[in-house]
TORKEVEX-801638 format. One record per residue: residue in one letter; x, y, z of N, C-alpha, C, O in turn. Coordinates in steps of 0.1 Angstrom, whole numbers, padded with zeros to 4 digits, always signed. Example, Ala and Ser with C-alpha at 12.3 -4.5 7.8 and 13.67 -1.06 7.14 Angstrom:
BEGIN
A+0132-0057+0078+0123-0045+0078+0132-0033+0078+0142-0033+0085/S+0128-0022+0071+0137-0011+0071+0129+0000+0079+0134+0011+0080/
! end
This chain:
BEGIN
M-0527+0103-0040-0516+0095-0036-0507+0089-0049-0501+0078-0050/A-0509+0098-0058-0502+0091-0075-0492+0106-0071-0480+0106-0076/N-0495+0112-0066-0487+0127-0069-0470+0122-0057-0457+0124-0058/E-0476+0118-0050-0469+0113-0038-0460+0105-0039-0448+0108-0036/Q-0467+0091-0047-0456+0087-0054-0447+0090-0060-0436+0084-0058/Y-0447+0097-0069-0442+0105-0078-0427+0113-0070-0415+0114-0071/G-0436+0116-0063-0427+0124-0053-0415+0111-0046-0404+0110-0051/F-0418+0105-0037-0410+0098-0035-0404+0090-0047-0393+0088-0041/V-0403+0086-0054-0396+0082-0067-0386+0093-0069-0374+0091-0068/F-0389+0103-0071-0382+0116-0078-0375+0115-0058-0364+0111-0062/A-0374+0115-0051-0365+0118-0034-0357+0113-0040-0348+0119-0047/L-0359+0096-0039-0350+0084-0036-0337+0081-0045-0326+0077-0043/V-0348+0088-0063-0336+0088-0070-0331+0101-0077-0327+0102-0088/F-0333+0109-0068-0324+0122-0066-0314+0120-0050-0307+0129-0044/I-0315+0112-0048-0302+0111-0035-0293+0102-0037-0282+0101-0031/V-0298+0091-0050-0294+0084-0056-0279+0089-0065-0267+0085-0064/I-0285+0100-0073-0280+0102-0082-0269+0112-0073-0257+0112-0075/F-0274+0117-0066-0269+0133-0061-0252+0126-0049-0242+0132-0047/A-0255+0115-0045-0246+0112-0037-0233+0103-0048-0221+0102-0044/T-0238+0099-0058-0231+0093-0069-0221+0105-0074-0209+0105-0077/V-0230+0115-0076-0216+0126-0083-0208+0136-0072-0200+0144-0074/V-0213+0132-0062-0204+0141-0053-0197+0128-0048-0191+0131-0037/S-0195+0115-0050-0184+0105-0045-0175+0106-0055-0164+0101-0053/T-0180+0113-0072-0165+0109-0077-0161+0121-0078-0155+0122-0088/I-0163+0134-0070-0156+0142-0073-0141+0140-0066-0137+0135-0056/P-0132+0149-0080-0119+0142-0083-0107+0146-0069-0109+0156-0062/A-0097+0137-0067-0094+0137-0052-0091+0150-0045-0094+0154-0034/D-0084+0157-0055-0080+0171-0055-0086+0179-0046-0082+0185-0036/L-0100+0179-0051-0108+0187-0046-0115+0187-0034-0121+0195-0027/Q-0111+0173-0035-0119+0166-0018-0118+0169-0005-0125+0166+0005/G-0103+0179-0007-0098+0188+0007-0088+0179+0010-0088+0169+0004/K-0080+0181+0019-0062+0175+0025-0066+0162+0029-0076+0159+0036/G-0055+0149+0022-0057+0142+0032-0049+0135+0042-0041+0142+0048/E-0049+0125+0046-0036+0123+0059-0028+0126+0055-0026+0126+0043/A-0018+0129+0066-0003+0134+0068+0003+0121+0064-0002+0110+0067/G+0016+0123+0056+0020+0111+0052+0032+0110+0057+0038+0121+0055/D+0040+0099+0063+0052+0101+0071+0066+0100+0060+0077+0101+0064/T+0062+0099+0043+0068+0096+0039+0070+0104+0023+0058+0105+0018/I+0082+0111+0014+0077+0119+0008+0077+0109-0006+0087+0103-0011/T+0068+0110-0008+0064+0102-0029+0064+0110-0038+0061+0121-0036/P+0068+0104-0050+0067+0118-0062+0058+0118-0065+0056+0129-0071/V+0047+0110-0064+0031+0107-0076+0021+0114-0070+0022+0114-0058/N+0010+0120-0075-0003+0126-0064-0010+0111-0067-0010+0106-0078/P-0014+0106-0053-0023+0099-0052-0038+0097-0059-0046+0088-0058/S-0039+0106-0063-0054+0104-0067-0050+0099-0081-0059+0094-0088/L-0035+0098-0087-0037+0094-0097-0035+0077-0097-0036+0072-0108/I-0031+0066-0088-0031+0058-0081-0037+0049-0073-0034+0038-0071/S-0049+0057-0068-0064+0054-0059-0071+0046-0061-0075+0037-0054/D-0076+0054-0080-0088+0050-0081-0091+0043-0089-0098+0046-0098/F-0083+0027-0088-0082+0019-0101-0094+0010-0088-0096+0015-0076/T-0100-0005-0095-0109-0012-0089-0102-0028-0084-0106-0038-0077/D-0086-0024-0095-0075-0036-0095-0065-0028-0102-0067-0019-0110/S-0053-0034-0096-0040-0029-0101-0027-0034-0096-0026-0036-0084/K-0015-0038-0106-0004-0042-0100+0003-0034-0102+0002-0028-0113/N+0015-0029-0092+0025-0024-0093+0040-0030-0094+0041-0039-0086/F+0052-0027-0100+0065-0032-0102+0077-0022-0101+0076-0010-0097/T+0088-0028-0106+0101-0023-0111+0108-0027-0115+0106-0038-0120/K+0122-0022-0117+0130-0033-0127+0131-0044-0115+0129-0054-0121/A+0132-0046-0103+0139-0055-0099+0128-0072-0103+0132-0083-0107/V+0115-0068-0101+0109-0081-0112+0109-0087-0123+0104-0098-0126/F+0117-0076-0131+0118-0084-0147+0129-0089-0148+0140-0084-0145/I+0124-0104-0154+0135-0116-0150+0135-0117-0169+0126-0111-0176/G+0145-0125-0174+0146-0133-0191+0150-0123-0200+0155-0112-0198/F+0148-0131-0213+0157-0122-0224+0148-0125-0237+0148-0135-0244/P+0141-0113-0238+0142-0096-0232+0133-0099-0218+0124-0107-0214/S+0140-0089-0213+0136-0091-0198+0121-0088-0197+0116-0078-0201/R+0115-0097-0192+0105-0094-0188+0094-0098-0175+0096-0109-0168/Y+0082-0090-0173+0077-0098-0159+0057-0100-0166+0051-0091-0172/S+0054-0108-0163+0044-0115-0165+0033-0117-0150+0039-0125-0143/Y+0021-0112-0144+0015-0106-0139+0001-0113-0143-0002-0111-0155/D-0005-0119-0138-0019-0127-0140-0031-0119-0134-0028-0110-0126/D-0047-0122-0136-0059-0118-0130-0060-0106-0125-0064-0104-0113/L-0053-0096-0135-0059-0085-0134-0071-0074-0140-0070-0070-0152/G-0078-0072-0136-0091-0070-0142-0098-0082-0155-0102-0081-0166/G-0096-0092-0147-0101-0105-0160-0094-0111-0171-0097-0121-0177/Y-0082-0103-0172-0069-0103-0183-0062-0113-0175-0065-0117-0163/N-0051-0117-0182-0039-0121-0179-0029-0117-0187-0030-0121-0199/W-0017-0108-0180-0010-0099-0187+0010-0098-0187+0018-0099-0178/L+0011-0096-0199+0030-0097-0196+0031-0079-0200+0026-0071-0208/C+0038-0078-0191+0051-0062-0196+0062-0070-0197+0066-0079-0190/A+0067-0065-0209+0081-0068-0209+0087-0053-0212+0080-0043-0213/Y+0100-0053-0213+0113-0041-0209+0125-0045-0220+0132-0055-0216/D+0128-0040-0232+0141-0045-0237+0145-0035-0246+0138-0031-0255/S+0159-0030-0244+0167-0021-0255+0154-0004-0254+0149+0003-0263/E+0151-0002-0236+0146+0010-0234+0131+0010-0240+0125+0020-0245/T+0128+0000-0240+0116+0001-0241+0106-0008-0235+0112-0018-0232/F+0089-0007-0232+0079-0010-0223+0067-0016-0236+0063-0009-0245/V+0064-0030-0234+0050-0032-0240+0044-0040-0232+0051-0048-0225/I+0034-0040-0231+0022-0043-0223+0013-0055-0232+0015-0053-0244/A+0005-0063-0230+0002-0072-0241-0011-0079-0231-0008-0076-0220/A-0020-0086-0231-0028-0096-0233-0028-0106-0228-0023-0101-0218/K-0029-0121-0224-0021-0136-0229-0036-0135-0235-0047-0131-0230/V-0033-0141-0245-0050-0145-0257-0048-0159-0254-0039-0165-0259/L-0061-0169-0242-0062-0176-0240-0070-0189-0248-0075-0182-0258/W-0073-0198-0249-0081-0206-0257-0083-0221-0250-0075-0229-0246/L-0099-0220-0251-0098-0228-0239-0094-0234-0224-0094-0245-0218/G-0089-0219-0219-0083-0216-0206-0065-0221-0208-0058-0222-0199/L-0060-0225-0221-0048-0221-0224-0040-0213-0229-0044-0209-0239/W-0027-0209-0225-0019-0194-0234-0008-0202-0244+0003-0203-0239/L-0009-0206-0258-0006-0208-0273+0004-0200-0272+0014-0205-0278/G+0007-0188-0266+0022-0179-0272+0013-0171-0277+0022-0163-0281/A-0002-0163-0281-0007-0158-0288-0010-0142-0279-0009-0143-0267/L-0012-0132-0283-0007-0119-0277-0014-0100-0279-0009-0091-0285/S-0022-0101-0275-0030-0088-0277-0027-0075-0267-0031-0071-0257/Y-0017-0072-0277-0009-0060-0280-0019-0044-0273-0031-0041-0278/V-0012-0036-0262-0021-0024-0257-0013-0013-0263-0001-0015-0265/E-0021-0002-0267-0015+0012-0272-0015+0024-0260-0025+0024-0252/F-0002+0034-0259-0003+0037-0249-0009+0056-0256-0003+0062-0265/I-0020+0061-0248-0022+0074-0251-0016+0083-0241-0017+0078-0229/N-0011+0095-0241-0004+0105-0232-0015+0114-0229-0024+0116-0238/E-0015+0122-0216-0025+0134-0211-0030+0142-0225-0039+0150-0226/N-0021+0139-0233-0026+0152-0248-0037+0144-0258-0042+0150-0267/G-0039+0133-0255-0044+0123-0266-0040+0116-0275-0046+0107-0281/T-0023+0121-0278-0014+0113-0285-0010+0102-0282-0004+0100-0272/N-0013+0091-0294-0009+0079-0296+0002+0076-0296+0010+0079-0305/L+0006+0068-0282+0022+0067-0288+0019+0052-0295+0029+0050-0301/G+0013+0043-0297+0014+0034-0303+0018+0021-0294+0013+0021-0283/P+0025+0010-0297+0024-0001-0290+0041-0004-0279+0047-0014-0275/A+0042+0006-0280+0060+0007-0273+0060+0021-0267+0058+0031-0275/L+0062+0023-0252+0063+0036-0245+0081+0028-0243+0087+0017-0241/T+0087+0046-0245+0101+0043-0248+0105+0054-0232+0097+0063-0229/F+0113+0052-0228+0121+0066-0221+0124+0079-0227+0129+0087-0220/D+0122+0082-0241+0122+0093-0243+0109+0096-0242+0106+0107-0236/D+0097+0088-0248+0082+0092-0243+0086+0095-0229+0095+0103-0233/I+0086+0096-0222+0083+0091-0206+0091+0104-0198+0086+0111-0189/T+0103+0106-0205+0109+0119-0206+0101+0134-0207+0102+0142-0199/N+0093+0135-0216+0088+0138-0228+0072+0150-0219+0067+0161-0220/D+0068+0132-0209+0051+0132-0212+0048+0137-0194+0039+0145-0190/A+0058+0131-0187+0065+0135-0172+0060+0151-0170+0061+0160-0178/V+0056+0151-0159+0057+0165-0149+0062+0160-0138+0057+0150-0133/D+0070+0165-0134+0078+0163-0118+0075+0152-0114+0066+0149-0106/G+0085+0143-0123+0083+0125-0123+0077+0122-0126+0082+0111-0129/T+0064+0121-0130+0050+0116-0127+0043+0111-0144+0041+0123-0147/V+0040+0105-0152+0028+0104-0156+0014+0094-0160+0012+0084-0152/R+0009+0095-0166-0002+0085-0169-0005+0080-0182-0002+0088-0191/Y-0009+0072-0185-0012+0070-0199-0024+0060-0199-0027+0051-0191/N-0033+0065-0212-0046+0058-0208-0045+0047-0219-0043+0051-0231/L-0048+0033-0214-0042+0015-0229-0056+0015-0232-0067+0015-0226/I-0051+0017-0246-0067+0003-0254-0056-0003-0263-0045-0004-0269/F-0069-0008-0258-0062-0025-0272-0061-0021-0284-0069-0012-0288/E-0049-0026-0294-0045-0026-0305-0054-0030-0315-0056-0025-0326/D-0058-0039-0309-0066-0047-0323-0083-0043-0324-0089-0045-0334/N-0087-0039-0312-0103-0037-0310-0107-0018-0303-0118-0012-0302/G-0096-0015-0300-0096-0001-0294-0106-0002-0279-0113+0007-0274/N-0105-0017-0273-0113-0014-0258-0109-0010-0254-0099-0007-0261/D-0108-0002-0239-0101+0000-0234-0094-0012-0221-0100-0022-0218/A-0077-0007-0215-0073-0012-0215-0066-0013-0198-0059-0020-0192/G-0075+0003-0193-0072+0001-0178-0060+0017-0181-0059+0023-0191/A-0054+0019-0172-0039+0033-0174-0031+0028-0165-0032+0021-0155/F-0019+0033-0174-0002+0027-0172+0006+0042-0163+0011+0051-0169/V+0007+0042-0149+0012+0053-0141+0025+0052-0138+0029+0042-0132/I+0034+0061-0142+0046+0060-0141+0054+0068-0132+0059+0078-0139/Y+0057+0068-0123+0068+0077-0111+0080+0076-0104+0083+0067-0097/W+0088+0089-0108+0101+0086-0099+0106+0096-0086+0097+0099-0078/N+0113+0100-0085+0120+0106-0074+0126+0118-0089+0132+0112-0098/T+0123+0130-0090+0132+0137-0095+0146+0144-0093+0155+0149-0100/T+0144+0142-0078+0156+0149-0068+0166+0142-0066+0178+0146-0065/T+0162+0129-0066+0174+0113-0068+0177+0114-0082+0187+0121-0085/Y+0169+0106-0093+0170+0108-0102+0169+0116-0117+0159+0114-0123/A+0174+0122-0122+0175+0139-0128+0162+0130-0147+0152+0133-0153/T+0169+0120-0147+0158+0113-0157+0154+0095-0157+0161+0087-0151/P+0143+0092-0165+0134+0079-0161+0145+0064-0164+0143+0052-0161/A+0157+0071-0171+0163+0057-0173+0169+0057-0161+0166+0048-0154/L+0181+0068-0156+0184+0067-0146+0177+0061-0134+0184+0055-0126/A+0165+0062-0131+0156+0059-0124+0156+0039-0121+0160+0030-0114/W+0150+0042-0132+0150+0024-0138+0164+0016-0141+0165+0007-0150/D+0172+0019-0135+0192+0015-0135+0188+0014-0119+0192+0003-0114/A+0183+0019-0112+0182+0019-0094+0173+0013-0090+0174+0010-0078/S+0160+0008-0099+0152+0002-0093+0143+0011-0089+0133+0004-0087/A+0140+0019-0087+0137+0033-0087+0127+0041-0094+0124+0051-0089/L+0120+0037-0107+0110+0038-0116+0099+0028-0114+0097+0017-0118/Y+0090+0039-0105+0073+0026-0103+0067+0026-0112+0065+0037-0117/L+0063+0015-0117+0052+0014-0130+0041+0010-0121+0045+0008-0109/L+0028+0008-0123+0014+0009-0116+0012+0006-0131+0018+0012-0140/H+0002-0003-0134-0011-0011-0142-0026-0014-0139-0032-0025-0138/G-0032-0001-0137-0045-0004-0131-0055-0003-0145-0053+0001-0156/I-0069-0010-0133-0078-0015-0142-0090-0007-0139-0093-0008-0128/G-0096-0001-0145-0110+0002-0137-0111+0011-0128-0102+0012-0121/I-0126+0020-0127-0121+0031-0119-0134+0029-0104-0145+0023-0105/T-0131+0035-0092-0135+0030-0081-0141+0045-0072-0133+0054-0073/A-0153+0047-0065-0146+0061-0061-0141+0061-0048-0142+0055-0037/N-0134+0073-0055-0127+0079-0038-0128+0078-0023-0121+0079-0013/T-0139+0077-0027-0149+0082-0009-0158+0075-0005-0167+0076-0013/N-0160+0067+0006-0171+0056+0010-0181+0068+0008-0181+0079+0013/L-0188+0061+0000-0204+0064+0001-0211+0073+0011-0213+0085+0012/V-0214+0061+0020-0219+0059+0033-0211+0072+0040-0216+0083+0042/S-0200+0070+0042-0194+0083+0052-0194+0098+0048-0196+0108+0055/L-0192+0097+0036-0192+0111+0026-0206+0120+0023-0205+0132+0018/L-0222+0112+0027-0236+0115+0032-0235+0115+0043-0246+0118+0048/I-0227+0112+0051-0231+0111+0069-0224+0129+0071-0229+0137+0079/Q-0212+0132+0059-0206+0142+0065-0213+0151+0062-0216+0161+0069/L-0216+0149+0050-0229+0159+0042-0239+0166+0050-0240+0177+0056/L-0247+0155+0049-0256+0157+0065-0259+0164+0071-0269+0171+0071/F-0243+0164+0087-0243+0172+0093-0231+0178+0092-0223+0179+0102/L-0228+0185+0079-0219+0195+0078-0207+0196+0080-0203+0207+0084/Q-0201+0186+0079-0187+0184+0082-0178+0176+0071-0171+0166+0073/L-0181+0183+0062-0173+0177+0048-0162+0185+0046-0164+0197+0046/P-0145+0180+0044-0136+0181+0052-0138+0200+0039-0144+0203+0029/D-0127+0206+0049-0116+0221+0037-0129+0226+0032-0127+0234+0023/C-0147+0225+0037-0156+0231+0024-0162+0240+0033-0169+0234+0042/P-0162+0248+0033-0171+0263+0040-0186+0259+0041-0194+0251+0034/I-0188+0265+0050-0203+0257+0061-0213+0259+0054-0223+0252+0053/L-0209+0272+0047-0223+0277+0038-0225+0270+0024-0236+0269+0018/L-0213+0265+0019-0215+0259+0007-0221+0245+0010-0227+0239+0002/S-0217+0241+0025-0221+0223+0023-0239+0225+0031-0247+0215+0030/V-0244+0240+0039-0259+0240+0036-0261+0240+0022-0273+0236+0020/I-0254+0246+0010-0266+0248+0000-0268+0235-0005-0279+0233-0011/F-0255+0224-0004-0255+0206-0005-0266+0202+0001-0276+0196-0002/A-0262+0207+0012-0271+0196+0024-0289+0200+0024-0298+0191+0027/T-0291+0213+0021-0307+0217+0026-0313+0202+0011-0319+0192+0016/P-0311+0204-0004-0317+0190-0010-0317+0180-0010-0325+0173-0017/L-0306+0173+0000-0309+0167+0006-0316+0161+0017-0322+0150+0018/W-0316+0168+0024-0325+0169+0038-0340+0166+0035-0348+0157+0038/A-0341+0174+0028-0358+0180+0022-0357+0165+0017-0364+0158+0024/S-0352+0160+0009-0355+0146+0003-0361+0134+0014-0372+0130+0015/I-0345+0130+0024-0351+0125+0035-0364+0128+0044-0371+0119+0048/I-0366+0138+0046-0381+0144+0050-0387+0137+0047-0393+0128+0054/Y-0389+0138+0029-0399+0134+0027-0400+0123+0025-0411+0118+0025/L-0389+0116+0021-0393+0098+0018-0395+0090+0037-0397+0078+0039/L-0393+0102+0049-0400+0096+0057-0412+0101+0059-0421+0093+0062/W-0413+0113+0059-0429+0112+0060-0440+0102+0051-0450+0098+0056/F-0435+0099+0034-0443+0090+0028-0443+0076+0033-0453+0069+0038/I-0436+0075+0033-0432+0057+0043-0439+0054+0055-0443+0043+0058/L-0440+0073+0066-0449+0073+0077-0463+0075+0075-0470+0072+0085/V-0470+0079+0063-0480+0082+0056-0486+0070+0053-0496+0067+0059/N-0478+0061+0042-0486+0044+0042-0480+0034+0046-0477+0025+0038/S-0476+0034+0057-0470+0028+0068-0481+0026+0081-0484+0016+0089/I-0485+0038+0081-0495+0042+0095-0506+0045+0089-0505+0056+0084/P-0524+0035+0087-0530+0041+0079-0534+0060+0093-0527+0070+0092/F-0539+0059+0098-0544+0064+0107-0539+0080+0105-0547+0089+0105/L-0521+0082+0102-0517+0092+0105-0520+0099+0084-0521+0111+0082/G-0522+0090+0076-0525+0095+0063-0543+0100+0065-0549+0105+0056/G-0551+0098+0076-0566+0100+0075-0573+0087+0067-0584+0091+0063/G-0570+0075+0064-0576+0067+0065-0581+0058+0075-0589+0049+0071/
! end
């Protein structure tokens, strides 16, 4: 029975790991999504995988220098400031729940791995963007810890540069924290078991589903054998 128990544990672990790995397939490899009714200049996979996010445009920035404060994002209180064509993001440092003006700034790291420092300019955005879309990883300047990601996008057909889009309140900014699976895990498993993965060849679906079905059948057999004594020969 010990070998059967090992098999039970293996099958259970396999299902969990297999489902988790499949659920983290990048959105672009999971087939076509739903057809949209508007044209947007950003790949949905860039802005859909955050557990918490905040999006904004120039219209919400107030004060001098122009700044916008937003709270309760990933457990931090945040401030995004814009001044002289430069963006800065910082987390408010709280003392006994009070903010006395101290800030912990973040640094912007582009997709090539270059650290641009704590100030992001329109020239940086222009150089890094592809078809009006760019995503920066964020780290805290003081300790190097993860601070999420900063996504910027605009319609290049209408606005040639991010500065022009900014002036028209058509430059979209999004600060996201955390990563979540792009696909509902239960739904994905059901689609896989019944060979209904979207835009996936039937042969590939069979290859994926066979070990999963084998594990499920083994788990059911093990449970029945140990739940009904006479089926186990005892």
